[in-house]
Phi, psi and omega in degrees: 000321182293320180292326176298324176298322179297323178297334182292346179280349181302145176237168181303319183269359184206099181269130178277134175239141182235124181239141176280128173266300174199118187311128010259032183262124180235154177240131177258135177223162172203157177236125177204168183279330184256117184294328178296318178296317180297314179296318180294321179294316179293321176299318178298315179298316179298316180296318179298317180294316180301311181300317181297314180295313183291332178292341178256019179066025178270172179252135179239132177226125177269115182282323176204148181284159177301143177218156180279123183264337180234160176211169179299323181298314180295321179297319180294319179299313182292331180282345177275003175098005176288147182284142176268171180296152174287170186298320181297320180296319181289327177295316180298321180292330180286340180236065187290344185271357178266124177271178185298322180297318178294321177295319177299318179297319177296323181291334181283336184295139180284137178259131178291134178255139180273353184290000000 
């Protein structure tokens, strides 16, 4: 229910997407042309989720504030043929608040199999 509240912050020019990293850790993203609109939309989504969780006596923790991940300069560089980061590098950059010990702990957790 709390994540559904986060989706309500979406605007026509900026749709909020919510992805599970490892329960209870989620990442909110959006793509739009204006970085101020994007940041404001994500801030609104985060606030809606926080209010929803706390109204049900849950705990909410913000691991990192919204940040701009792409820019025109980076787009121009990649279109000029320069190599981009490999997938592992970009994943690590997307989760900057997890240190190696936390990542190791996540890797040790058993994953339920549906088979």
